[in-house]
Structure formats: structure tokens, C-alpha cells
N, CA, C, O and the ligand as a Tripos MOL2 file, in Angstrom:
@<TRIPOS>MOLECULE
protein
  281   279    71     0     0
PROTEIN
NO_CHARGES

@<TRIPOS>ATOM
      1 N           7.6570  -18.2230   -6.0760 N.3       1 MET1
      2 CA          6.6110  -17.2780   -6.6920 C.3       1 MET1
      3 C           7.4030  -16.3580   -7.6590 C.2       1 MET1
      4 O           8.4200  -15.7210   -7.3870 O.2       1 MET1
      5 N           6.7270  -16.4120   -8.8610 N.am      2 LYS2
      6 CA          7.1420  -15.6090  -10.0830 C.3       2 LYS2
      7 C           6.1420  -14.3210  -10.3310 C.2       2 LYS2
      8 O           4.9300  -14.2900  -10.1140 O.2       2 LYS2
      9 N           6.9730  -13.2740  -10.8400 N.am      3 CYS3
     10 CA          6.3830  -12.0720  -11.2340 C.3       3 CYS3
     11 C           5.3450  -12.3260  -12.5260 C.2       3 CYS3
     12 O           5.7020  -12.8930  -13.5580 O.2       3 CYS3
     13 N           4.2610  -11.9070  -12.3340 N.am      4 ILE4
     14 CA          3.4230  -11.9860  -13.5350 C.3       4 ILE4
     15 C           3.5900  -11.2840  -14.6380 C.2       4 ILE4
     16 O           2.9440  -11.4950  -15.6650 O.2       4 ILE4
     17 N           4.5710  -10.2900  -14.4990 N.am      5 HIS5
     18 CA          4.9440   -9.4600  -15.7080 C.3       5 HIS5
     19 C           6.0470   -9.7300  -16.3350 C.2       5 HIS5
     20 O           6.0630   -9.5300  -17.5500 O.2       5 HIS5
     21 N           7.2230  -10.2420  -15.6780 N.am      6 CYS6
     22 CA          8.2860  -10.6380  -16.2400 C.3       6 CYS6
     23 C           8.9470  -11.9350  -15.8670 C.2       6 CYS6
     24 O          10.1080  -12.1930  -16.1840 O.2       6 CYS6
     25 N           8.1300  -12.7850  -15.1500 N.am      7 GLN7
     26 CA          8.5810  -14.0950  -14.6750 C.3       7 GLN7
     27 C           9.7690  -14.0690  -13.6660 C.2       7 GLN7
     28 O          10.2270  -15.1490  -13.2930 O.2       7 GLN7
     29 N          10.2380  -13.0300  -13.2550 N.am      8 GLY8
     30 CA         11.2370  -12.8100  -12.4720 C.3       8 GLY8
     31 C          11.0600  -13.4870  -11.1230 C.2       8 GLY8
     32 O           9.9610  -13.9490  -10.8150 O.2       8 GLY8
     33 N          12.0010  -13.5530  -10.3930 N.am      9 GLU9
     34 CA         11.9790  -14.0510   -8.9650 C.3       9 GLU9
     35 C          11.5150  -13.0000   -7.9410 C.2       9 GLU9
     36 O          12.0050  -11.8760   -7.8400 O.2       9 GLU9
     37 N          10.5190  -13.4930   -7.1960 N.am     10 MET10
     38 CA          9.8400  -12.5030   -6.2820 C.3      10 MET10
     39 C          10.5440  -12.6660   -4.9180 C.2      10 MET10
     40 O          10.8180  -13.8100   -4.5550 O.2      10 MET10
     41 N          10.8470  -11.6560   -4.1650 N.am     11 ARG11
     42 CA         11.6070  -11.8350   -2.9410 C.3      11 ARG11
     43 C          10.8790  -11.1450   -1.9000 C.2      11 ARG11
     44 O          10.1500  -10.2070   -2.2210 O.2      11 ARG11
     45 N          10.9850  -11.4830   -0.7390 N.am     12 ARG12
     46 CA         10.2040  -10.7120    0.5690 C.3      12 ARG12
     47 C          11.1700   -9.5820    0.7040 C.2      12 ARG12
     48 O          12.3930   -9.6350    0.8360 O.2      12 ARG12
     49 N          10.3610   -8.5310    0.6420 N.am     13 SER13
     50 CA         10.9470   -7.0160    0.8100 C.3      13 SER13
     51 C          10.1120   -5.9520    1.4330 C.2      13 SER13
     52 O           9.1680   -6.3140    2.1360 O.2      13 SER13
     53 N          10.3240   -4.7990    1.2760 N.am     14 THR14
     54 CA          9.5150   -3.6940    1.4860 C.3      14 THR14
     55 C           9.3290   -2.8150    0.2230 C.2      14 THR14
     56 O          10.1940   -2.7250   -0.6490 O.2      14 THR14
     57 N           8.1200   -2.1660    0.1890 N.am     15 THR15
     58 CA          7.9820   -1.0990   -0.7720 C.3      15 THR15
     59 C           7.4260    0.0260   -0.3970 C.2      15 THR15
     60 O           6.5700   -0.0690    0.4830 O.2      15 THR15
     61 N           7.7080    1.2350   -0.8810 N.am     16 PRO16
     62 CA          6.8000    2.4520   -0.5150 C.3      16 PRO16
     63 C           5.3760    2.3960   -0.9860 C.2      16 PRO16
     64 O           5.1270    1.8410   -2.0560 O.2      16 PRO16
     65 N           4.5140    2.8830   -0.3250 N.am     17 LEU17
     66 CA          3.1720    3.0940   -0.7150 C.3      17 LEU17
     67 C           2.7280    4.4120   -0.5340 C.2      17 LEU17
     68 O           3.0970    5.1700    0.3630 O.2      17 LEU17
     69 N           1.8310    4.6800   -1.5210 N.am     18 HIS18
     70 CA          1.1960    5.8300   -1.6700 C.3      18 HIS18
     71 C          -0.2300    5.7550   -1.7330 C.2      18 HIS18
     72 O          -0.6800    5.1760   -2.7220 O.2      18 HIS18
     73 N          -1.0740    6.2280   -0.8660 N.am     19 VAL19
     74 CA         -2.6380    6.1510   -1.0380 C.3      19 VAL19
     75 C          -3.2310    7.4650   -0.9310 C.2      19 VAL19
     76 O          -3.1710    8.1170    0.1110 O.2      19 VAL19
     77 N          -3.9380    7.9640   -2.2330 N.am     20 ASP20
     78 CA         -4.6660    9.0290   -2.2780 C.3      20 ASP20
     79 C          -6.2700    9.0190   -1.9800 C.2      20 ASP20
     80 O          -7.0070    8.3280   -2.6820 O.2      20 ASP20
     81 N          -6.7090    9.7010   -1.0610 N.am     21 ARG21
     82 CA         -8.0480    9.6490   -0.8490 C.3      21 ARG21
     83 C          -8.5240   11.1920   -0.9190 C.2      21 ARG21
     84 O          -7.7070   12.1110   -0.9770 O.2      21 ARG21
     85 N          -9.8790   11.3850   -0.9090 N.am     22 LYS22
     86 CA        -10.4320   12.7240   -0.9060 C.3      22 LYS22
     87 C          -9.8080   13.6360   -0.0160 C.2      22 LYS22
     88 O         -10.1390   13.5200    1.1640 O.2      22 LYS22
     89 N          -8.8170   14.6920   -0.3620 N.am     23 GLY23
     90 CA         -8.2840   15.4960    0.5520 C.3      23 GLY23
     91 C          -7.2080   14.9680    1.4860 C.2      23 GLY23
     92 O          -6.7540   15.6660    2.3930 O.2      23 GLY23
     93 N          -6.7810   13.6420    1.2360 N.am     24 CYS24
     94 CA         -5.9770   12.9810    2.3610 C.3      24 CYS24
     95 C          -5.0000   12.2350    1.6600 C.2      24 CYS24
     96 O          -5.4480   11.3650    0.9130 O.2      24 CYS24
     97 N          -3.5660   12.3890    1.7320 N.am     25 HIS25
     98 CA         -2.7140   11.6200    0.9680 C.3      25 HIS25
     99 C          -1.7320   10.8670    2.1810 C.2      25 HIS25
    100 O          -1.2520   11.4650    3.1440 O.2      25 HIS25
    101 N          -1.5960    9.6770    1.9340 N.am     26 LEU26
    102 CA         -0.9290    8.8640    2.9170 C.3      26 LEU26
    103 C           0.3590    8.3120    2.2430 C.2      26 LEU26
    104 O           0.3330    7.8420    1.1060 O.2      26 LEU26
    105 N           1.5090    8.3920    3.0140 N.am     27 THR27
    106 CA          2.6120    7.8540    2.3770 C.3      27 THR27
    107 C           3.1880    6.8960    3.4320 C.2      27 THR27
    108 O           3.3370    7.2380    4.6050 O.2      27 THR27
    109 N           3.5190    5.6280    2.9380 N.am     28 LEU28
    110 CA          4.2850    4.5980    4.1150 C.3      28 LEU28
    111 C           5.7240    4.4250    3.2020 C.2      28 LEU28
    112 O           5.7630    4.1360    2.0060 O.2      28 LEU28
    113 N           6.8060    4.6610    4.0310 N.am     29 ASP29
    114 CA          7.9370    4.4460    3.4250 C.3      29 ASP29
    115 C           8.4180    2.8910    3.0810 C.2      29 ASP29
    116 O           9.0600    2.6220    2.0650 O.2      29 ASP29
    117 N           8.0580    2.0110    3.9690 N.am     30 ALA30
    118 CA          8.4610    0.4790    3.7590 C.3      30 ALA30
    119 C           7.2050   -0.2870    4.2690 C.2      30 ALA30
    120 O           7.0150   -0.4580    5.4730 O.2      30 ALA30
    121 N           6.3420   -0.7510    3.2920 N.am     31 VAL31
    122 CA          5.5470   -1.6780    3.6350 C.3      31 VAL31
    123 C           5.8400   -3.1830    3.2160 C.2      31 VAL31
    124 O           6.2280   -3.4090    2.0690 O.2      31 VAL31
    125 N           5.6710   -4.1520    4.0700 N.am     32 PRO32
    126 CA          6.3580   -5.4140    3.5800 C.3      32 PRO32
    127 C           5.5550   -6.1380    2.4900 C.2      32 PRO32
    128 O           4.3260   -6.2120    2.5000 O.2      32 PRO32
    129 N           6.3800   -6.6830    1.5180 N.am     33 ALA33
    130 CA          5.4840   -6.8660    0.2360 C.3      33 ALA33
    131 C           6.5750   -8.0310   -0.5090 C.2      33 ALA33
    132 O           7.7560   -8.1270   -0.1750 O.2      33 ALA33
    133 N           5.9690   -8.8170   -1.4960 N.am     34 TRP34
    134 CA          6.7530   -9.3490   -2.4860 C.3      34 TRP34
    135 C           7.2010   -8.5290   -3.5390 C.2      34 TRP34
    136 O           6.3980   -7.9060   -4.2340 O.2      34 TRP34
    137 N           8.5650   -8.4720   -3.7360 N.am     35 VAL35
    138 CA          9.0630   -7.5640   -4.8060 C.3      35 VAL35
    139 C           9.5780   -8.3390   -5.6850 C.2      35 VAL35
    140 O          10.1650   -9.3520   -5.3050 O.2      35 VAL35
    141 N           9.4670   -8.0240   -7.0870 N.am     36 CYS36
    142 CA         10.0800   -8.6780   -8.0940 C.3      36 CYS36
    143 C          11.5430   -8.2330   -8.3680 C.2      36 CYS36
    144 O          11.7720   -7.0310   -8.4990 O.2      36 CYS36
    145 N          12.5150   -9.1200   -8.4580 N.am     37 ASP37
    146 CA         13.8160   -8.8340   -8.6550 C.3      37 ASP37
    147 C          14.3510   -7.8880   -9.9310 C.2      37 ASP37
    148 O          15.2350   -7.0320   -9.9410 O.2      37 ASP37
    149 N          13.5010   -8.3570  -10.9730 N.am     38 GLN38
    150 CA         13.6910   -7.8060  -12.4150 C.3      38 GLN38
    151 C          13.2580   -6.4310  -12.4810 C.2      38 GLN38
    152 O          13.9830   -5.4640  -12.7150 O.2      38 GLN38
    153 N          11.7530   -6.4210  -12.2060 N.am     39 CYS39
    154 CA         11.1000   -5.2490  -12.7290 C.3      39 CYS39
    155 C          10.7130   -4.3370  -11.4060 C.2      39 CYS39
    156 O          10.4180   -3.1470  -11.5220 O.2      39 CYS39
    157 N          10.7380   -4.8440  -10.4680 N.am     40 GLY40
    158 CA         10.4080   -4.0810   -9.0960 C.3      40 GLY40
    159 C           8.8890   -4.1630   -8.8570 C.2      40 GLY40
    160 O           8.5090   -3.4640   -7.9160 O.2      40 GLY40
    161 N           7.9990   -4.8170   -9.4590 N.am     41 GLU41
    162 CA          6.6730   -4.8680   -9.1500 C.3      41 GLU41
    163 C           6.4160   -5.4450   -7.8950 C.2      41 GLU41
    164 O           7.0240   -6.4850   -7.6400 O.2      41 GLU41
    165 N           5.4670   -4.8810   -6.8680 N.am     42 ALA42
    166 CA          5.3040   -5.2070   -5.7480 C.3      42 ALA42
    167 C           3.8180   -5.9810   -5.5020 C.2      42 ALA42
    168 O           2.7880   -5.5450   -6.0170 O.2      42 ALA42
    169 N           3.8380   -6.9780   -4.7940 N.am     43 TYR43
    170 CA          2.6480   -7.6960   -4.4860 C.3      43 TYR43
    171 C           2.3050   -7.7390   -2.8860 C.2      43 TYR43
    172 O           3.1670   -8.1750   -2.1240 O.2      43 TYR43
    173 N           1.3090   -7.3810   -2.4820 N.am     44 PHE44
    174 CA          0.8900   -7.4070   -1.0530 C.3      44 PHE44
    175 C           0.1190   -8.8570   -0.8460 C.2      44 PHE44
    176 O          -0.7020   -9.2420   -1.6780 O.2      44 PHE44
    177 N           0.4340   -9.5950    0.2760 N.am     45 GLU45
    178 CA         -0.3960  -10.7510    0.8270 C.3      45 GLU45
    179 C          -1.5310  -10.0240    1.1720 C.2      45 GLU45
    180 O          -1.6270   -8.7980    1.2200 O.2      45 GLU45
    181 N          -2.5110  -10.9800    1.4440 N.am     46 GLU46
    182 CA         -4.0230  -10.5940    1.8620 C.3      46 GLU46
    183 C          -3.7450   -9.8960    3.3070 C.2      46 GLU46
    184 O          -4.3670   -8.8680    3.5750 O.2      46 GLU46
    185 N          -2.9620  -10.3570    4.0980 N.am     47 LYS47
    186 CA         -3.1160   -9.8950    5.6780 C.3      47 LYS47
    187 C          -2.4920   -8.3270    5.4820 C.2      47 LYS47
    188 O          -2.8380   -7.4050    6.2200 O.2      47 LYS47
    189 N          -1.5180   -8.1680    4.3700 N.am     48 GLU48
    190 CA         -0.9340   -6.8180    4.1770 C.3      48 GLU48
    191 C          -2.0200   -5.9560    3.7430 C.2      48 GLU48
    192 O          -2.1970   -4.8630    4.2830 O.2      48 GLU48
    193 N          -2.8020   -6.4050    2.7440 N.am     49 VAL49
    194 CA         -3.6770   -5.5380    2.0110 C.3      49 VAL49
    195 C          -4.8400   -5.2750    2.9750 C.2      49 VAL49
    196 O          -5.4200   -4.1920    2.9000 O.2      49 VAL49
    197 N          -5.2580   -6.2790    3.9640 N.am     50 ASP50
    198 CA         -6.2340   -5.7260    4.8790 C.3      50 ASP50
    199 C          -5.7660   -4.7820    5.9350 C.2      50 ASP50
    200 O          -6.4780   -3.9270    6.4620 O.2      50 ASP50
    201 N          -4.3310   -5.0400    6.2390 N.am     51 ALA51
    202 CA         -3.8280   -4.0380    7.1970 C.3      51 ALA51
    203 C          -3.8860   -2.5110    6.5600 C.2      51 ALA51
    204 O          -4.1840   -1.5080    7.2080 O.2      51 ALA51
    205 N          -3.5610   -2.5400    5.2450 N.am     52 ILE52
    206 CA         -3.4340   -1.2370    4.6670 C.3      52 ILE52
    207 C          -4.9970   -0.5410    4.3710 C.2      52 ILE52
    208 O          -5.2840    0.6560    4.3720 O.2      52 ILE52
    209 N          -5.7510   -1.5380    4.1590 N.am     53 GLN53
    210 CA         -7.2900   -0.9860    4.1230 C.3      53 GLN53
    211 C          -7.8310   -0.3870    5.6100 C.2      53 GLN53
    212 O          -8.5080    0.6320    5.7420 O.2      53 GLN53
    213 N          -7.3860   -1.2310    6.6440 N.am     54 ASP54
    214 CA         -7.9270   -0.8020    7.8710 C.3      54 ASP54
    215 C          -7.1280    0.7100    8.0440 C.2      54 ASP54
    216 O          -7.8050    1.6780    8.3900 O.2      54 ASP54
    217 N          -6.0180    0.8290    7.8500 N.am     55 LEU55
    218 CA         -5.1040    2.0130    8.1250 C.3      55 LEU55
    219 C          -5.8780    3.1520    7.1950 C.2      55 LEU55
    220 O          -6.2250    4.2210    7.6980 O.2      55 LEU55
    221 N          -6.1040    2.8590    5.8940 N.am     56 VAL56
    222 CA         -6.6930    4.0480    5.0890 C.3      56 VAL56
    223 C          -8.0950    4.4340    5.5890 C.2      56 VAL56
    224 O          -8.4320    5.6180    5.6120 O.2      56 VAL56
    225 N          -8.9050    3.4610    5.9850 N.am     57 GLU57
    226 CA        -10.1960    3.6490    6.5820 C.3      57 GLU57
    227 C         -10.0630    4.5000    7.8760 C.2      57 GLU57
    228 O         -10.8110    5.4580    8.0690 O.2      57 GLU57
    229 N          -9.1420    4.1500    8.7190 N.am     58 ALA58
    230 CA         -8.9640    4.9290    9.9760 C.3      58 ALA58
    231 C          -8.5720    6.4110    9.7830 C.2      58 ALA58
    232 O          -9.0160    7.3710   10.4140 O.2      58 ALA58
    233 N          -7.7230    6.4160    8.8640 N.am     59 VAL59
    234 CA         -7.1170    7.8350    8.5020 C.3      59 VAL59
    235 C          -8.3060    8.6400    7.9250 C.2      59 VAL59
    236 O          -8.4840    9.8170    8.2390 O.2      59 VAL59
    237 N          -9.1940    7.9060    6.9890 N.am     60 GLU60
    238 CA        -10.4260    8.5890    6.4070 C.3      60 GLU60
    239 C         -11.3670    9.0180    7.4000 C.2      60 GLU60
    240 O         -11.7870   10.1740    7.3380 O.2      60 GLU60
    241 N         -11.7560    8.2430    8.3110 N.am     61 GLN61
    242 CA        -12.5860    8.8060    9.3950 C.3      61 GLN61
    243 C         -12.1090    9.7720   10.2830 C.2      61 GLN61
    244 O         -12.8900   10.6320   10.6890 O.2      61 GLN61
    245 N         -10.8140    9.7590   10.6850 N.am     62 LYS62
    246 CA        -10.2090   10.8570   11.5660 C.3      62 LYS62
    247 C         -10.0800   12.2700   10.4800 C.2      62 LYS62
    248 O         -10.2000   13.3880   10.9820 O.2      62 LYS62
    249 N          -9.8790   12.1510    9.2660 N.am     63 ASN63
    250 CA         -9.8260   13.1450    8.4300 C.3      63 ASN63
    251 C         -11.1740   13.9580    8.2430 C.2      63 ASN63
    252 O         -11.2860   15.1780    8.1250 O.2      63 ASN63
    253 N         -12.2380   12.9300    8.2430 N.am     64 GLU64
    254 CA        -13.6260   13.3620    8.1980 C.3      64 GLU64
    255 C         -13.9400   14.3170    9.3070 C.2      64 GLU64
    256 O         -14.7150   15.2560    9.1270 O.2      64 GLU64
    257 N         -13.3670   14.0960   10.4170 N.am     65 ALA65
    258 CA        -13.7460   14.6450   11.6730 C.3      65 ALA65
    259 C         -13.0670   16.1530   11.5760 C.2      65 ALA65
    260 O         -13.5580   17.1260   12.1480 O.2      65 ALA65
    261 N         -11.9380   16.2030   10.8180 N.am     66 LEU66
    262 CA        -11.3880   17.5020   10.7830 C.3      66 LEU66
    263 C         -12.0450   18.3130    9.4790 C.2      66 LEU66
    264 O         -11.7740   19.4980    9.2840 O.2      66 LEU66
    265 N         -12.7750   17.6930    8.7640 N.am     67 ALA67
    266 CA        -13.4380   18.4130    7.4350 C.3      67 ALA67
    267 C         -14.0350   19.5730    7.9070 C.2      67 ALA67
    268 O         -14.4920   19.6760    9.0450 O.2      67 ALA67
    269 N         -14.0470   20.5290    6.9950 N.am     68 VAL68
    270 CA        -14.7270   22.0200    7.1440 C.3      68 VAL68
    271 C         -16.2240   21.6480    6.7700 C.2      68 VAL68
    272 O         -16.5570   21.0830    5.7280 O.2      68 VAL68
    273 N         -16.9600   22.0020    7.6550 N.am     69 THR69
    274 CA        -18.5050   21.8890    7.3310 C.3      69 THR69
    275 C         -19.0200   23.2810    7.0330 C.2      69 THR69
    276 O         -19.0880   24.0950    7.9550 O.2      69 THR69
    277 N         -19.4000   23.6180    5.7670 N.am     70 ALA70
    278 CA        -19.8660   24.9710    5.5660 C.3      70 ALA70
    279 C         -21.2920   24.9230    5.4220 C.2      70 ALA70
    280 O         -21.9290   25.9600    5.2390 O.2      70 ALA70
    281 ZN          8.7580   -8.5990  -12.6410 Zn       71 ZN71
@<TRIPOS>BOND
     1     1     2 1
     2     2     3 1
     3     3     4 2
     4     3     5 am
     5     5     6 1
     6     6     7 1
     7     7     8 2
     8     7     9 am
     9     9    10 1
    10    10    11 1
    11    11    12 2
    12    11    13 am
    13    13    14 1
    14    14    15 1
    15    15    16 2
    16    15    17 am
    17    17    18 1
    18    18    19 1
    19    19    20 2
    20    19    21 am
    21    21    22 1
    22    22    23 1
    23    23    24 2
    24    23    25 am
    25    25    26 1
    26    26    27 1
    27    27    28 2
    28    27    29 am
    29    29    30 1
    30    30    31 1
    31    31    32 2
    32    31    33 am
    33    33    34 1
    34    34    35 1
    35    35    36 2
    36    35    37 am
    37    37    38 1
    38    38    39 1
    39    39    40 2
    40    39    41 am
    41    41    42 1
    42    42    43 1
    43    43    44 2
    44    43    45 am
    45    45    46 1
    46    46    47 1
    47    47    48 2
    48    47    49 am
    49    49    50 1
    50    50    51 1
    51    51    52 2
    52    51    53 am
    53    53    54 1
    54    54    55 1
    55    55    56 2
    56    55    57 am
    57    57    58 1
    58    58    59 1
    59    59    60 2
    60    59    61 am
    61    61    62 1
    62    62    63 1
    63    63    64 2
    64    63    65 am
    65    65    66 1
    66    66    67 1
    67    67    68 2
    68    67    69 am
    69    69    70 1
    70    70    71 1
    71    71    72 2
    72    71    73 am
    73    73    74 1
    74    74    75 1
    75    75    76 2
    76    75    77 am
    77    77    78 1
    78    78    79 1
    79    79    80 2
    80    79    81 am
    81    81    82 1
    82    82    83 1
    83    83    84 2
    84    83    85 am
    85    85    86 1
    86    86    87 1
    87    87    88 2
    88    87    89 am
    89    89    90 1
    90    90    91 1
    91    91    92 2
    92    91    93 am
    93    93    94 1
    94    94    95 1
    95    95    96 2
    96    95    97 am
    97    97    98 1
    98    98    99 1
    99    99   100 2
   100    99   101 am
   101   101   102 1
   102   102   103 1
   103   103   104 2
   104   103   105 am
   105   105   106 1
   106   106   107 1
   107   107   108 2
   108   107   109 am
   109   109   110 1
   110   110   111 1
   111   111   112 2
   112   111   113 am
   113   113   114 1
   114   114   115 1
   115   115   116 2
   116   115   117 am
   117   117   118 1
   118   118   119 1
   119   119   120 2
   120   119   121 am
   121   121   122 1
   122   122   123 1
   123   123   124 2
   124   123   125 am
   125   125   126 1
   126   126   127 1
   127   127   128 2
   128   127   129 am
   129   129   130 1
   130   130   131 1
   131   131   132 2
   132   131   133 am
   133   133   134 1
   134   134   135 1
   135   135   136 2
   136   135   137 am
   137   137   138 1
   138   138   139 1
   139   139   140 2
   140   139   141 am
   141   141   142 1
   142   142   143 1
   143   143   144 2
   144   143   145 am
   145   145   146 1
   146   146   147 1
   147   147   148 2
   148   147   149 am
   149   149   150 1
   150   150   151 1
   151   151   152 2
   152   151   153 am
   153   153   154 1
   154   154   155 1
   155   155   156 2
   156   155   157 am
   157   157   158 1
   158   158   159 1
   159   159   160 2
   160   159   161 am
   161   161   162 1
   162   162   163 1
   163   163   164 2
   164   163   165 am
   165   165   166 1
   166   166   167 1
   167   167   168 2
   168   167   169 am
   169   169   170 1
   170   170   171 1
   171   171   172 2
   172   171   173 am
   173   173   174 1
   174   174   175 1
   175   175   176 2
   176   175   177 am
   177   177   178 1
   178   178   179 1
   179   179   180 2
   180   179   181 am
   181   181   182 1
   182   182   183 1
   183   183   184 2
   184   183   185 am
   185   185   186 1
   186   186   187 1
   187   187   188 2
   188   187   189 am
   189   189   190 1
   190   190   191 1
   191   191   192 2
   192   191   193 am
   193   193   194 1
   194   194   195 1
   195   195   196 2
   196   195   197 am
   197   197   198 1
   198   198   199 1
   199   199   200 2
   200   199   201 am
   201   201   202 1
   202   202   203 1
   203   203   204 2
   204   203   205 am
   205   205   206 1
   206   206   207 1
   207   207   208 2
   208   207   209 am
   209   209   210 1
   210   210   211 1
   211   211   212 2
   212   211   213 am
   213   213   214 1
   214   214   215 1
   215   215   216 2
   216   215   217 am
   217   217   218 1
   218   218   219 1
   219   219   220 2
   220   219   221 am
   221   221   222 1
   222   222   223 1
   223   223   224 2
   224   223   225 am
   225   225   226 1
   226   226   227 1
   227   227   228 2
   228   227   229 am
   229   229   230 1
   230   230   231 1
   231   231   232 2
   232   231   233 am
   233   233   234 1
   234   234   235 1
   235   235   236 2
   236   235   237 am
   237   237   238 1
   238   238   239 1
   239   239   240 2
   240   239   241 am
   241   241   242 1
   242   242   243 1
   243   243   244 2
   244   243   245 am
   245   245   246 1
   246   246   247 1
   247   247   248 2
   248   247   249 am
   249   249   250 1
   250   250   251 1
   251   251   252 2
   252   251   253 am
   253   253   254 1
   254   254   255 1
   255   255   256 2
   256   255   257 am
   257   257   258 1
   258   258   259 1
   259   259   260 2
   260   259   261 am
   261   261   262 1
   262   262   263 1
   263   263   264 2
   264   263   265 am
   265   265   266 1
   266   266   267 1
   267   267   268 2
   268   267   269 am
   269   269   270 1
   270   270   271 1
   271   271   272 2
   272   271   273 am
   273   273   274 1
   274   274   275 1
   275   275   276 2
   276   275   277 am
   277   277   278 1
   278   278   279 1
   279   279   280 2
@<TRIPOS>SUBSTRUCTURE
     1 MET1         2 RESIDUE 1 A MET
     2 LYS2         6 RESIDUE 1 A LYS
     3 CYS3        10 RESIDUE 1 A CYS
     4 ILE4        14 RESIDUE 1 A ILE
     5 HIS5        18 RESIDUE 1 A HIS
     6 CYS6        22 RESIDUE 1 A CYS
     7 GLN7        26 RESIDUE 1 A GLN
     8 GLY8        30 RESIDUE 1 A GLY
     9 GLU9        34 RESIDUE 1 A GLU
    10 MET10       38 RESIDUE 1 A MET
    11 ARG11       42 RESIDUE 1 A ARG
    12 ARG12       46 RESIDUE 1 A ARG
    13 SER13       50 RESIDUE 1 A SER
    14 THR14       54 RESIDUE 1 A THR
    15 THR15       58 RESIDUE 1 A THR
    16 PRO16       62 RESIDUE 1 A PRO
    17 LEU17       66 RESIDUE 1 A LEU
    18 HIS18       70 RESIDUE 1 A HIS
    19 VAL19       74 RESIDUE 1 A VAL
    20 ASP20       78 RESIDUE 1 A ASP
    21 ARG21       82 RESIDUE 1 A ARG
    22 LYS22       86 RESIDUE 1 A LYS
    23 GLY23       90 RESIDUE 1 A GLY
    24 CYS24       94 RESIDUE 1 A CYS
    25 HIS25       98 RESIDUE 1 A HIS
    26 LEU26      102 RESIDUE 1 A LEU
    27 THR27      106 RESIDUE 1 A THR
    28 LEU28      110 RESIDUE 1 A LEU
    29 ASP29      114 RESIDUE 1 A ASP
    30 ALA30      118 RESIDUE 1 A ALA
    31 VAL31      122 RESIDUE 1 A VAL
    32 PRO32      126 RESIDUE 1 A PRO
    33 ALA33      130 RESIDUE 1 A ALA
    34 TRP34      134 RESIDUE 1 A TRP
    35 VAL35      138 RESIDUE 1 A VAL
    36 CYS36      142 RESIDUE 1 A CYS
    37 ASP37      146 RESIDUE 1 A ASP
    38 GLN38      150 RESIDUE 1 A GLN
    39 CYS39      154 RESIDUE 1 A CYS
    40 GLY40      158 RESIDUE 1 A GLY
    41 GLU41      162 RESIDUE 1 A GLU
    42 ALA42      166 RESIDUE 1 A ALA
    43 TYR43      170 RESIDUE 1 A TYR
    44 PHE44      174 RESIDUE 1 A PHE
    45 GLU45      178 RESIDUE 1 A GLU
    46 GLU46      182 RESIDUE 1 A GLU
    47 LYS47      186 RESIDUE 1 A LYS
    48 GLU48      190 RESIDUE 1 A GLU
    49 VAL49      194 RESIDUE 1 A VAL
    50 ASP50      198 RESIDUE 1 A ASP
    51 ALA51      202 RESIDUE 1 A ALA
    52 ILE52      206 RESIDUE 1 A ILE
    53 GLN53      210 RESIDUE 1 A GLN
    54 ASP54      214 RESIDUE 1 A ASP
    55 LEU55      218 RESIDUE 1 A LEU
    56 VAL56      222 RESIDUE 1 A VAL
    57 GLU57      226 RESIDUE 1 A GLU
    58 ALA58      230 RESIDUE 1 A ALA
    59 VAL59      234 RESIDUE 1 A VAL
    60 GLU60      238 RESIDUE 1 A GLU
    61 GLN61      242 RESIDUE 1 A GLN
    62 LYS62      246 RESIDUE 1 A LYS
    63 ASN63      250 RESIDUE 1 A ASN
    64 GLU64      254 RESIDUE 1 A GLU
    65 ALA65      258 RESIDUE 1 A ALA
    66 LEU66      262 RESIDUE 1 A LEU
    67 ALA67      266 RESIDUE 1 A ALA
    68 VAL68      270 RESIDUE 1 A VAL
    69 THR69      274 RESIDUE 1 A THR
    70 ALA70      278 RESIDUE 1 A ALA
    71 ZN71       281 GROUP 0 **** ****
């Protein structure tokens, strides 16, 4: 697998991930991903993207329960 930016070798590694949603910031220190040796670009596999989306949706729903209703 090659990096689409610099054609560097991609390696199985982990990358930090930050997700910003309305009033909600989620930071994961180490998400499994393919990371480029040269430029550090990270790519997630489909199952990782799905898991991240599940996590973000769950956090959003819990966060709405805590929202101030004026
Ligand atoms: Zn690269």
C-alpha cells in the first residue's frame, strides 16, 4: 500500500484522532490506522471508520441528553 500524497510506504500503526462536533470535542490518543512512513498521513480502514462513526454518534446522543434546554 502506497501513500497517495508522496508514494511513501504505508505501515500499520496508530494515530491520534480529534473529532469536533457541536459543543463536543473528542480526542483519541491512538486509533489503529495505516500511517505513511514519509509524510505521516493516516488512512483508516472501513471497519475503523465505522467504529469511529459509531463512537461519535454515541457521544453526540449522550451529549444531547446533557444539553441545556432553555
Ligand atoms: Zn506520504
